[in-house]
Every structure is written in structure tokens, then in C-alpha cells.
C-alpha positions as CSV (number, residue, x, y, z in Angstrom):
1,M,40.1,33.0,98.4
2,T,37.1,31.9,98.3
3,L,35.8,31.7,93.7
4,S,32.7,30.1,92.7
5,R,32.6,27.1,90.5
6,E,32.5,29.0,87.2
7,Q,35.1,31.9,88.1
8,L,37.4,28.9,88.7
9,A,36.7,26.3,85.8
10,A,37.4,30.1,83.6
11,L,41.3,29.5,85.1
12,V,41.4,26.2,83.6
13,D,43.6,23.9,81.2
14,H,42.1,20.8,80.8
15,T,44.5,18.5,80.0
16,L,45.5,15.4,78.7
17,L,49.4,14.7,77.5
18,K,49.6,10.7,78.7
19,P,51.5,9.5,75.4
20,E,49.0,6.6,75.2
21,A,45.7,9.4,73.9
22,T,44.2,8.2,71.4
23,D,42.3,10.1,69.1
24,A,38.8,9.4,70.7
25,D,40.0,10.3,74.2
26,V,40.7,14.0,73.2
27,V,37.5,14.2,71.4
28,A,36.7,13.3,74.6
29,L,38.5,16.1,76.3
30,L,36.7,18.6,74.2
31,K,33.7,17.6,75.2
32,E,33.9,17.2,78.6
33,A,35.5,21.2,78.2
34,A,32.7,22.4,77.2
35,D,30.6,20.9,79.8
36,L,33.0,22.2,82.4
37,D,32.9,25.2,80.5
38,V,37.2,25.8,81.0
39,Y,39.5,28.5,79.3
40,A,41.1,25.6,77.2
41,V,42.3,22.4,75.8
42,C,46.1,21.6,76.5
43,V,47.0,18.7,74.4
44,S,50.0,17.0,72.8
45,P,51.4,18.5,69.4
46,S,49.9,15.7,67.0
47,M,47.0,16.0,68.9
48,V,46.3,19.9,68.0
49,P,44.4,19.3,65.1
50,V,42.5,16.9,66.1
51,A,41.8,19.1,69.0
52,A,41.0,22.2,66.7
53,A,38.4,20.4,64.1
54,A,36.3,19.6,67.4
55,G,35.9,22.7,67.9
56,G,34.5,25.1,70.4
57,V,37.2,25.2,73.2
58,R,40.7,26.9,73.1
59,V,43.8,24.8,72.7
60,A,47.0,25.4,73.9
61,T,49.8,22.6,73.4
62,V,53.4,22.3,74.3
63,A,57.3,22.3,73.2
64,G,60.2,20.6,74.3
65,F,57.8,18.5,76.4
66,P,58.8,17.3,78.8
67,S,62.6,16.6,79.6
68,G,63.3,20.1,77.5
69,K,66.5,18.4,76.4
70,H,65.1,19.5,72.2
71,V,67.6,22.1,70.7
72,S,65.9,25.7,69.8
73,A,64.9,25.1,66.5
74,I,63.6,22.2,67.2
75,K,61.0,23.8,69.7
76,A,61.0,26.7,67.7
77,Q,59.0,24.3,64.7
78,E,56.9,22.1,66.9
79,A,55.4,25.4,68.0
80,A,55.1,26.5,65.1
81,Q,53.5,23.8,63.1
82,A,51.2,23.7,65.6
83,V,49.9,27.1,66.3
84,A,49.2,26.5,62.5
85,S,47.9,23.4,63.1
86,G,44.6,25.0,65.2
87,A,46.9,26.0,68.9
88,S,46.7,29.4,69.8
89,E,48.5,28.7,73.1
90,V,52.6,26.9,73.4
91,D,54.2,25.2,76.6
92,M,57.5,24.8,75.9
93,V,59.3,23.5,78.6
94,I,63.4,24.9,79.3
95,D,66.5,23.3,79.8
96,V,66.6,23.1,83.0
97,G,69.9,21.5,83.7
98,A,71.4,25.1,82.0
99,A,69.3,26.8,84.0
100,L,70.6,24.9,87.2
101,A,74.3,25.7,86.0
102,G,73.9,29.3,85.6
103,E,73.7,29.3,81.8
104,L,70.7,32.0,81.4
105,D,71.9,33.3,78.4
106,A,71.6,30.0,76.7
107,V,67.6,29.9,78.7
108,R,67.2,33.1,77.5
109,S,68.0,32.4,73.8
110,D,65.7,28.7,73.7
111,I,62.9,31.0,75.0
112,A,63.4,33.4,72.4
113,A,63.5,31.4,69.4
114,V,60.5,29.9,70.2
115,R,58.7,33.1,71.2
116,A,60.0,34.9,67.8
117,A,58.5,30.9,65.9
118,V,55.1,32.6,67.8
119,P,55.0,36.2,67.9
120,D,51.2,36.1,68.0
121,S,50.5,32.9,70.4
122,V,50.1,33.0,74.0
123,L,53.6,31.5,75.0
124,K,54.4,29.8,78.4
125,V,57.5,29.0,79.8
126,I,57.5,25.6,82.1
127,V,60.0,25.8,84.5
128,E,60.0,23.0,86.8
129,S,60.2,24.6,89.6
130,A,60.1,22.3,91.6
131,V,63.5,21.4,90.2
132,L,65.1,24.9,90.5
133,L,63.5,25.5,94.0
134,G,64.8,22.2,96.3
135,D,65.6,23.4,99.2
136,S,67.2,26.9,98.3
137,D,67.0,30.4,98.5
138,G,64.0,30.4,95.2
139,R,67.0,32.2,93.3
140,T,67.5,30.0,90.7
141,L,63.8,30.0,89.9
142,I,64.1,33.6,90.4
143,D,66.6,34.2,87.9
144,V,64.6,31.7,85.4
145,C,61.4,34.0,86.2
146,R,63.2,36.9,85.2
147,V,64.9,35.5,82.1
148,A,61.5,34.5,80.8
149,E,60.1,37.8,81.4
150,D,63.2,39.1,79.2
151,A,62.5,36.9,76.3
152,G,58.6,37.9,75.9
153,A,56.5,35.0,77.9
154,D,53.1,35.5,78.9
155,F,53.5,33.1,82.2
156,V,55.9,31.2,83.5
157,K,54.4,28.0,84.1
158,T,55.5,25.5,87.1
159,S,55.8,22.1,86.1
160,T,55.0,19.3,83.3
161,G,53.5,17.3,85.9
162,F,56.3,14.0,84.6
163,H,59.5,14.8,86.6
164,P,59.9,12.8,89.8
165,A,60.8,15.9,91.6
166,G,57.6,16.8,91.8
167,G,54.8,19.1,90.0
168,A,53.3,22.9,91.2
169,S,53.7,24.1,95.2
170,V,52.3,26.9,96.5
171,R,56.2,28.4,97.6
172,A,57.0,28.3,94.4
173,V,53.9,30.0,92.4
174,A,54.0,32.6,95.1
175,L,57.6,33.2,94.5
176,M,57.2,33.3,90.7
177,A,54.0,35.3,91.1
178,G,56.1,37.7,93.4
179,T,59.0,38.0,90.5
180,V,56.6,38.7,87.8
181,G,54.3,41.1,89.7
182,G,51.8,40.7,87.4
183,R,53.8,41.1,84.3
184,L,53.3,38.0,83.4
185,G,50.4,35.8,83.8
186,V,51.6,32.3,86.1
187,K,50.1,28.6,85.1
188,A,50.1,26.5,88.5
189,S,50.5,23.0,86.8
190,G,51.6,19.2,88.6
191,G,49.7,17.2,91.1
192,I,46.5,19.7,91.5
193,R,43.9,17.5,92.8
194,T,41.7,18.4,94.6
195,T,39.6,21.8,95.0
196,A,42.1,23.2,97.6
197,D,44.7,22.1,95.8
198,A,43.5,24.6,93.5
199,L,42.0,27.7,95.5
200,A,46.0,27.6,97.5
201,M,47.6,28.1,94.4
202,V,45.0,30.8,93.1
203,D,45.3,32.1,96.4
204,A,49.5,31.8,96.0
205,G,49.0,34.4,93.0
206,A,48.2,31.6,90.2
207,T,46.4,33.0,87.5
208,R,45.9,29.9,84.9
209,L,45.9,25.7,86.1
210,G,46.9,23.4,84.5
211,L,44.3,20.5,85.6
212,S,43.9,16.7,84.2
213,G,41.3,15.8,87.0
214,T,39.1,19.0,86.5
215,R,35.6,17.9,86.9
216,A,37.1,16.5,90.6
217,V,38.9,19.9,91.5
218,L,35.9,21.8,90.0
219,D,32.8,20.0,91.8
220,G,34.3,20.7,95.4
221,L,32.7,23.9,94.4
222,G,29.1,22.4,94.0
């Protein structure tokens, strides 16, 4: 797929989720995001007030990050507080262990709790696709994407970028996009470091990209 620099930038959540990030780092992120004309920034929940105060760029955040092993009520409260502080989008992590165990009702309930807490915000559901896909035929990943749709998600998202199994892959994105069929967005995130990687994800069906090295990726398009 051929995209212009501006078209690719419009798909990007410019991301800073490092534990060591400071207020100054977030302010710098916002300045760079405005310069690059990206879609949004994605920061940790505690950094949402700083990002919102800086202004000028849409703010996304995370909930239950990065393990997903949080009580659903805590994820929901975390999401609600972040939205109250200025976030307009929330990327929540599912309980990956529950998904692998086939406990899909629990996964659905977890997502639904966060959805109910932020009914007017964009909700992206991080499924850790590298874990769910593995060497299998993708059935677990497909099932979880369907559960996310049932629970009211707006997007399914590949990865936190923190799991040792890896981040986004073309195979996972294609499978996710085929499952949600354009009814939900697909965010590819985790390990996307080159222009070729980013374009491959979009070609596979990604409608949003989570990037930390955004400038380098965009510079590949001139």
C-alpha cells in the first residue's frame, strides 16, 4: 500500500509508556506529536493530566497495563479516572491467561466492565496476539476478537509491546482484521520500527498504529 507521510501520520498513536518517563518527557512527546501531525499520543494513566494540560493533541492511555492481571473493577476505575483527567481513548489489556484457558465469558466480562466505565470514549482491547496466536491456527485469537466486539470494543489491538512473546505481526493483524470485518478498528502495536513494517501492517488491515519511534518511521516517506 502506498501512503503519503501525512496519511501515515494520521494513523499513529505516538506512544510513551516507559516506566521512567517524566513530566518533561511527556511535554516533549506532545511537542513532537504536534510537529509530526499524528492522530494521538498514548501515555501512562498518571501522565494523562500532563498530556491533557499541554494540549493540542488527542490523548490516549492504557488500563490494566501491561499484564492485564488486574481486577476488572480496578481496570474500570483506572479507565474512568483517566478519562476524567482528559483522555479520550483507553487501551485496556485483557487477562491473557483467561483467554488461553478458554474462559471467554471472563474475558467478555472484563472488557464489558471497562466499556461501561467509559461509555463515550474509544476503547481498544489489547489481546497480546503473539501469545494467543503462537503456532496455532489462530482460533483463540479469533475467539477473543469476537468477544471484544461482543463486549463493545471499538478496536482490537495486537500488543502491549512489553510481552516477551513479541509484538505485532502481519499474520496477526490480517487475522484480526478478517475477524472484525471493518466493524472494529485494528491497532498494530509493538516492535514496529521501520517504514516498511508500518506499511505492511496497514496493508494487512491495521487502521491505527502504535509507534514510539514515529519520526524515523515517517521519515522513510520523505
